[in-house]
C-alpha positions as CSV (number, residue, x, y, z in Angstrom):
1,M,0.0,0.0,0.0
2,A,1.1,3.6,-0.5
3,Q,2.1,5.8,2.4
4,D,-1.1,7.0,4.3
5,T,-0.9,10.7,4.9
6,G,-3.6,10.5,7.6
7,K,-5.9,12.4,5.3
8,R,-7.3,9.2,3.8
9,C,-5.9,9.7,0.3
10,P,-7.7,7.1,-1.8
11,F,-4.3,6.1,-3.4
12,C,-2.5,5.8,0.0
13,T,-5.3,3.5,1.2
14,I,-6.0,1.4,-1.9
15,P,-6.5,-2.2,-1.0
16,V,-3.5,-4.4,-2.0
17,V,-5.8,-6.7,-3.9
18,R,-6.5,-3.9,-6.4
19,I,-2.8,-3.6,-7.3
20,F,-2.0,-5.7,-10.3
21,A,1.6,-4.6,-11.1
22,R,4.3,-2.9,-9.1
23,N,7.9,-2.1,-8.7
24,E,9.9,-0.7,-5.8
25,L,8.5,2.8,-6.0
26,C,5.1,2.7,-7.7
27,F,2.1,0.5,-8.6
28,A,-0.6,0.0,-11.2
29,T,-4.3,-0.3,-10.6
30,W,-7.4,-0.2,-12.9
31,D,-9.1,3.2,-13.0
32,I,-12.5,3.0,-11.2
33,N,-13.9,5.4,-13.8
34,P,-12.3,4.0,-17.0
35,V,-12.6,5.9,-20.3
36,S,-11.6,2.8,-22.2
37,R,-11.1,-0.9,-21.8
38,G,-7.8,-1.3,-19.8
39,H,-7.6,2.3,-18.5
40,T,-4.9,2.1,-15.8
41,L,-3.5,4.4,-13.2
42,L,0.3,4.4,-12.3
43,I,0.9,5.7,-8.8
44,P,3.9,6.3,-6.7
45,F,3.8,4.7,-3.3
46,R,5.1,7.9,-1.6
47,H,2.3,10.5,-1.2
48,V,3.3,13.4,-3.4
49,V,0.8,15.8,-5.0
50,D,2.7,17.3,-7.9
51,F,4.5,15.3,-10.6
52,F,7.3,17.9,-10.7
53,E,8.0,17.1,-7.0
54,T,8.6,13.5,-7.6
55,T,12.2,12.2,-7.5
56,P,14.1,11.3,-10.6
57,E,14.0,7.6,-9.3
58,E,10.1,7.8,-9.0
59,Q,9.9,9.2,-12.5
60,R,12.0,6.4,-13.9
61,A,10.0,3.9,-12.0
62,L,6.7,5.3,-13.3
63,L,7.9,5.1,-16.9
64,E,9.3,1.6,-16.4
65,L,6.0,0.4,-15.0
66,A,4.2,2.1,-17.9
67,G,6.2,0.0,-20.3
68,R,5.5,-3.2,-18.4
69,V,1.8,-2.5,-18.1
70,K,1.5,-1.6,-21.8
71,G,2.8,-5.0,-22.6
72,E,0.1,-6.6,-20.5
73,L,-2.6,-4.4,-22.0
74,D,-1.4,-5.3,-25.5
75,R,-1.7,-9.0,-24.7
76,R,-5.2,-8.6,-23.1
77,Y,-6.9,-6.0,-25.2
78,H,-4.9,-5.4,-28.4
79,P,-5.4,-1.6,-28.5
80,A,-4.5,0.5,-31.6
81,G,-2.7,3.2,-29.6
82,Y,-2.2,4.8,-26.2
83,N,-2.4,8.0,-24.4
84,L,-0.1,8.5,-21.4
85,G,-0.7,11.6,-19.3
86,V,-0.6,13.2,-15.9
87,N,-2.8,16.1,-14.7
88,V,-0.8,18.6,-12.5
89,G,-3.1,20.9,-10.5
90,A,-6.8,21.5,-10.4
91,A,-6.7,23.7,-13.6
92,A,-5.3,20.8,-15.5
93,G,-8.0,18.4,-14.2
94,Q,-6.2,16.8,-11.2
95,V,-8.9,15.6,-8.9
96,V,-7.0,13.2,-6.5
97,P,-4.1,15.2,-4.9
98,H,-1.6,12.3,-5.3
99,V,0.4,12.0,-8.5
100,H,-0.9,9.4,-10.9
101,F,-0.4,8.7,-14.6
102,H,-3.3,7.6,-16.8
103,L,-2.3,4.9,-19.3
104,V,-5.3,4.9,-21.6
105,P,-5.6,2.3,-24.4
106,R,-7.1,3.7,-27.5
107,Y,-9.2,1.8,-30.1
108,P,-10.4,2.7,-33.7
109,G,-13.4,4.9,-33.5
110,D,-13.3,5.4,-29.7
111,A,-13.4,9.2,-30.1
112,H,-16.6,9.1,-32.0
113,G,-15.4,11.6,-34.6
114,Q,-14.6,14.2,-31.9
115,G,-10.8,14.0,-32.4
116,S,-8.4,12.5,-30.0
117,G,-5.0,13.1,-28.5
118,M,-3.6,16.1,-26.6
119,R,-4.8,18.7,-29.1
120,H,-8.4,17.8,-28.0
121,V,-7.9,18.2,-24.3
122,I,-8.9,21.9,-24.4
123,P,-12.2,22.8,-26.1
124,R,-12.0,24.7,-29.4
125,P,-8.4,24.0,-30.0
126,R,-8.3,26.1,-33.3
127,E,-9.4,29.2,-31.6
128,T,-7.0,28.6,-28.7
129,Q,-4.2,27.9,-31.0
130,A,-4.8,31.1,-33.0
131,K,-4.7,33.1,-29.7
132,L,-1.5,31.5,-28.6
133,T,0.4,31.6,-31.8
134,G,1.4,35.2,-31.2
135,Y,3.2,34.1,-28.1
136,L,5.4,31.6,-29.8
137,P,9.0,32.4,-30.5
138,K,9.8,32.9,-34.2
139,R,11.5,29.9,-35.8
140,K,14.8,30.4,-37.5
141,A,13.3,29.4,-40.9
142,D,10.5,32.0,-40.5
143,K,13.1,34.8,-39.8
144,E,15.1,33.8,-42.8
145,E,12.1,33.7,-45.1
146,N,10.5,36.9,-43.8
147,P,13.3,39.2,-42.3
148,E,11.0,42.2,-42.5
149,K,8.7,40.7,-39.8
150,E,11.3,41.1,-37.0
């Protein structure tokens, strides 16, 4: 089990029987609200809220476990692709204040024509992209092609 912080973190108090893979620093469990068949959570045993506060060893352990779990998901479910992601902070959608990666198997047609991948996390990506384009640094090729724009 993960380290209990005394605040009854659902990941610190997860029953051992729900853990289906583990290494020294983290474990894997099925998401209780899956968005696809095989949706898995990868969670450090140590209670830490922010991914950027995890140790390099924890980060390596999370990625190592992701690779092992992917192999198991490939054998069980034969997905066509995967999303691997972590929400950091409430604004990014983090609900449980304990770092966890989502390993989400993807299947043909599972987005129902709505698009998939990271570009579809924020609604109206084209409008958002248009607003943000002005903040991007100029690429070297752009400067060489259009020197008058500097």
